[in-house]
C-alpha angles and dihedrals in degrees: 000000000000122000137207113223126190111198131184140046110010097224090060095048106043095107095053092074088061090065095046103267119140107241120211110187113210125165106181130047089249090052090050093051092046092049091049092048090052092057123090127240092259094087107114101169121040120190112195138184113232094257092048090051090054092050092052100038096113094045094047094049087071095053110083090160094065127089110217132200119184117196116234 
């Protein structure tokens, strides 16, 4: 089964849990990378805060099977 994961600063992602997304709060680049590494390969949609997207840029460049949404 595919999952929707919202990753980044908690205050920007609170509402995503209401629509069924798994929310992984992470406040530093190291926290973001650790939270992403702890997730399985069944994430099909990844919603990121701007800072989280920056922290994962290199890792995400290798994932052509993942739909990304970066919050403004």
